[in-house]
C-alpha positions as CSV (number, residue, x, y, z in Angstrom):
1,X,-81.0,-183.6,-139.1
2,X,-81.6,-183.9,-135.4
3,X,-79.2,-182.4,-132.9
4,X,-77.6,-184.9,-130.6
5,X,-77.0,-183.9,-127.0
6,X,-74.6,-185.3,-124.4
7,X,-77.1,-184.3,-121.7
8,X,-76.9,-183.3,-118.1
9,X,-75.2,-185.3,-115.4
10,X,-76.0,-185.2,-111.7
11,X,-73.8,-186.2,-108.8
12,X,-75.1,-188.5,-106.1
13,X,-75.0,-185.6,-103.6
14,X,-77.1,-183.3,-105.8
15,X,-79.6,-186.1,-106.4
16,X,-79.9,-186.7,-102.6
17,X,-80.7,-183.0,-102.1
18,X,-83.2,-183.0,-105.0
19,X,-84.9,-186.1,-103.6
20,X,-85.1,-184.4,-100.2
21,X,-86.7,-181.4,-101.7
22,X,-89.2,-183.5,-103.6
23,X,-90.1,-185.5,-100.5
24,X,-90.5,-182.4,-98.4
25,X,-92.8,-181.0,-101.0
26,X,-94.8,-184.3,-101.0
27,X,-94.1,-185.2,-104.6
28,X,-91.2,-187.6,-104.6
29,X,-92.1,-188.9,-108.2
30,X,-92.1,-185.4,-109.7
31,X,-89.1,-184.1,-111.7
32,X,-86.9,-181.0,-111.4
33,X,-86.9,-178.7,-114.4
34,X,-83.5,-177.2,-115.2
35,X,-83.1,-174.2,-117.4
36,X,-81.4,-170.9,-118.1
37,X,-82.9,-167.5,-118.1
38,X,-81.5,-164.1,-119.2
39,X,-80.4,-162.5,-116.0
40,X,-77.4,-161.1,-114.1
41,X,-74.5,-159.0,-115.4
42,X,-73.1,-161.8,-117.7
43,X,-76.2,-162.7,-119.5
44,X,-77.6,-166.1,-118.3
45,X,-78.5,-167.6,-115.0
46,X,-79.5,-171.1,-114.1
47,X,-83.0,-171.8,-112.8
48,X,-84.5,-174.8,-111.1
49,X,-88.3,-175.5,-110.7
50,X,-90.5,-178.4,-109.8
51,X,-91.9,-180.1,-112.9
52,X,-95.1,-182.0,-112.2
53,X,-95.5,-182.6,-115.9
54,X,-93.1,-183.2,-118.8
55,X,-93.9,-180.8,-121.6
56,X,-93.7,-181.5,-125.3
57,X,-90.1,-181.0,-126.5
58,X,-88.6,-181.6,-123.1
59,X,-85.5,-183.8,-122.8
60,X,-85.8,-186.1,-119.8
61,X,-82.9,-187.6,-117.8
62,X,-83.0,-190.0,-114.9
63,X,-80.1,-190.4,-112.6
64,X,-79.6,-191.6,-109.0
65,X,-83.3,-192.0,-108.6
66,X,-84.4,-188.5,-109.7
67,X,-85.8,-187.2,-112.9
68,X,-84.6,-184.0,-114.6
69,X,-86.3,-182.3,-117.5
70,X,-84.9,-179.5,-119.6
71,X,-86.3,-177.7,-122.6
72,X,-84.3,-177.9,-125.9
73,X,-83.5,-174.1,-125.9
74,X,-81.9,-174.4,-122.4
75,X,-80.2,-177.6,-123.4
76,X,-78.4,-175.8,-126.2
77,X,-76.7,-173.7,-123.4
78,X,-76.4,-176.5,-120.8
79,X,-75.5,-179.6,-122.8
80,X,-72.7,-181.4,-121.1
81,X,-73.2,-179.7,-117.7
82,X,-72.8,-181.4,-114.4
83,X,-75.0,-180.5,-111.5
84,X,-73.5,-180.9,-108.0
85,X,-74.2,-179.7,-104.5
86,X,-71.6,-177.9,-102.5
87,X,-71.4,-176.6,-99.0
88,X,-69.2,-173.7,-98.2
89,X,-68.6,-171.8,-95.0
90,X,-71.4,-169.2,-95.5
91,X,-73.3,-170.7,-98.4
92,X,-74.5,-174.0,-99.8
93,X,-76.4,-174.8,-103.0
94,X,-76.4,-176.4,-106.4
95,X,-73.3,-175.9,-108.5
96,X,-73.2,-176.2,-112.2
97,X,-70.0,-177.1,-114.1
98,X,-70.8,-176.1,-117.7
99,X,-68.2,-176.7,-120.4
100,X,-69.8,-174.0,-122.6
101,X,-69.3,-171.2,-120.1
102,X,-66.8,-168.6,-121.4
103,X,-66.9,-166.2,-118.4
104,X,-68.8,-165.7,-115.2
105,X,-69.7,-162.6,-113.3
106,X,-67.7,-161.8,-110.1
107,X,-70.5,-163.0,-107.8
108,X,-70.8,-166.3,-109.7
109,X,-74.6,-165.9,-110.2
110,X,-74.5,-165.5,-114.0
111,X,-72.5,-166.6,-117.0
112,X,-71.8,-166.0,-120.7
113,X,-71.4,-168.7,-123.3
């Protein structure tokens, strides 16, 4: 039986930032690869990379004019996550709201599911 996924959602602001990154890179039709890696004091950390090609087994999402790809292993951890962009007084960057997160480290850079 195949696993069904809710997927990843992206806010309009996050999509604008991604599109700006892709245009600056000169590859506005490329995708962004989302994933998780083992890192940090809580176990997992999010990673973003440019994806010039979609690989076999990738799940692809298109929202607000951008394409996202995520491998199935990462999707198990990130399914249902919303990607946003926030600007704070001393820091700005992508913010992930993941319903599977059980705890985060004190600096907010890693999480546990």
